[in-house]
N, C-alpha and C positions, 0 to 999 in steps of 0.2 A: 634730103631736107633735114634740118635740125629743129629741135625744140629747146628753147632756153626758158627756164623758170626764174622769175625775179620776185624777191620779197621787197615790197615798197611800203615802208612803215607809215608814211604820211599820206597814203592814198586811202581815203575813207568815204568819199562821196563822188557823184558823177562829174563834178567840176574838175577834180584831179584826173579822172579818166579821160575827159575831153582834152585836157592840157597835154596828157601823154600822147593821145592820138595825133594831135596837131604836131607835136614835136617829132614823132616817128613817121609822120606821113610821107616825108620826102625820101625815105630810105627804100630804094627799089628791091633790096634783098628780102624785105619782110613780105610774107605771104598772108599772114593772119595774126590778129591779136585776140586773146581771150582774157577777160578781166574777172577776177573773183574779189569783189570789194570786201566781203565778209572776212576773208583770210588775208586781204591786202596782198594778193599775188597777181602777177601778170605772166601769162604764157605767150611766148613769141615764137611763131613758126617762121623760119627764115632759111635762106640759102647762105652758104659761106659761114665765116665765124661770127661771133656775137660782139666783137670789140666795138664796132661802130654803134651798136645798140646800147651797150653799156655806157659809152661816152656820152651819148645824147640823153640817156636817163639820168646820169649823174649831174648834168647841167641844170636839171630841174630842181635839184636839192630837195628831193622828196624821200631821201633815205633809201635809195634803190640798192639792192644787193643780189647778185646772181647766186642762186642756189645750185643750179646745175645746168648743163647743156649736153644734149645727147641726140643721136639720130632718131628720126621720127618718120612714120608713114602717115602722112596727113590724109584723113578720110572724110573731110568736111565738104568736098566738092559736090557730092550727091545731095547733101543737105542744101547747099547753095542753089543747086539746080531746081530742087523741089520748091524752095521758097520763091525762086524766080517765077516759076509757073503759077504758084499760088497768087502772088501779088499782081501778075499780069492778068490773070482771070478776074480778080477783084477790080482792078483798074478798068478793064474793058466793060464790065457790068455797070459800074458807077458812071463812067463817061457816056455810055449808051443812054442811060436814063437821064443824065444831065441834058443831052440833046432832046430827048423826047419831052421832058417836063418844061424846059425853057421855051421850046417852040409852041407847045400846047398852051402854056401859061400866057405867052405873048399874044397869040391869035385869039384866045378865048378869055382874055382880060382877068386872069387869076394871078394876083401877086403872091398868093400862097404857093402855087405851083412853081412860079419863078424862083421864090425863096428856097423851096425844097430842091429845085434843080441846082441852085448854088451850093446847097449843102452836099449834094452828090458830087459837084465839082470839087468842093473842099476835100471830100474823102478821096477823090481821084488824085489830088495833090499829095495826100498822105501816102497813098500806095505808090505813087511815082517816086517819092522820096525813099521809100523802102526798097524799091527796085534799084534805084541809083546806089543805095547804100550797100547792096550785096556785091561784095568783091571790089568795091571802089574805094577811092581815097576819101578820107574824112572831110577834107576841105571842100571837095566836090559836093558832098552831102550838105554841108553847111550852106554853100552857095545856093543850091537848089531850094533848100528849105526857106531861106530868106526871100527868094523870089516868090515862092508859093504863098508865104505868109502875108507879104505886102500886097500881092495881087488879090488875095481873098478879102483883105480889109478894104481895098479900093472898090471891089465889086459890091461888097456888103453896104458900104456907105452910099453908093449909087442906088442900091435897093431901098435903103432907108429914106432917101430923098424922094424916091418914087412913091413910097407909102404915104409920106406927108402930102405930096402933090395930089394923090388920089383921094386922100381924106378931105382936103379943102375944096376940091373941084368936083366932088360927087361923081366919081368915075362910074362907068358901066358896071352893072352887076355881072359877076363872072358866071360861066356855065357850070352850075354845081354838079351836073351829071359827069362831065369830063373831069372835074376836080376829084370826084370820088373814084371814078374808074382808073384814072392814071395813077393816083396815089395808092390805090389798092395794088396795082401791078408793081409800083415802086416798093411797096411794103414786102411783096413776095420776093423781089430782087434782093432786098436787104436781108430777108430771112435766109435766102440761099447763101448770101455772103457770110452770114453768121454761122451757118451750118458748115460751110467750107472751112472757116477758121477753126471752128470747134473740133472738126474731124482731122485737122492738120496734125501731123506727127510732132510739130514744133510748137503746139499751143501752150506750152509752159513758158516759152520765152516772152520777155516783157513787151516787145513790140507787137507780137501776135495778140497778147492779152489786151494791149491798148487798142488795137484794131477791133477786137471783139466789143470793147466798151463803146467805141465810136459807133459801131454798127447797131448795137442795141439801142443807143440813143436815137439813131436814124429811124428805127422801127417806131419808136414813140412819136417822133416828128411826123411820120407818115400817118399814124393814127390821128394826130392833131389836125392834119390837113383834111382827112376824111371827115372828122367831126365838124370842122369849119365849113366844109361843103354842105353838110346836112343843115347847119344853122343858116347858111346862105339861102337854102330852099325854104326853111321854116319862116325866117324873118323877112325874106325878099329884100335883103340888104347886102352890100359889099363889106360891111364892117367886120364880120367874122373872118373874111378873107384877109383884110388888112391887118387884123390883130395877129393871126397866125403867121403872116408874112413878117411882121415886126419882130415877133419872138424868134423866128428862125434866123433872120438877119443878125440879130444880137448874138445868137448862139454861134453863128459862123465867125463873127468878129472875135468872140471868146476863143474859138478853136484856132483862129489865126495867131492870136497872141501866144497860145500854147506851143504852136509850131515855132514861132520866133524865139520863145524861151528855151527851146532845145539848143540854140546856139550859144547860150550863156554858160 
């Protein structure tokens, strides 16, 4: 295997990085790309010679110049395997609690639990995108992220309509005990996910740090649902449940737009 290092003078933001990934995506000889935006350098791990890579980079008119090309013993496969296990674990935990919360929320009339379950599903989409991204083509990642983003928006809009319907038709008061208990266990699940991310050997990488931010926000949401459950009991009203549901659905829509913006 070879490693070719390129100096790309006009590469200074993620948009140029995405442009380069899309351009090189169809070259089967390429094994991995590593970008250093601060130095404006691109390391390409590939088989055979680098002429086809140079040709495609020059077509972008970003000032690409090959600095060197040499033999390399690529050692990132172990890292990819560890990240695969990491995201598969996180995906499994989040999707399991999506099932638990959506079913509990539906049968016991809690829009807050349903909204929180959708947030868990949104996180599952993020981890699925991360899984697909490991060792896969960039175009495939873009396609999956678009589907996930639009699907989240549709589900959140349906949830918002349900909040409005329950507000005007004075829906049943949810079971506050189950709201608190299920949200408490969801909080523990998110705390475990955060711990797994924090203890990861790759926690300095940007996508791992982003996942930590999403998970810490989920912990705050879980506390919000628990608080709403307490106020449902105190006020004997479904309004706290509707309010927390509204907030979470809006947060899910915001997260969906962030996923869609990854494609730009």
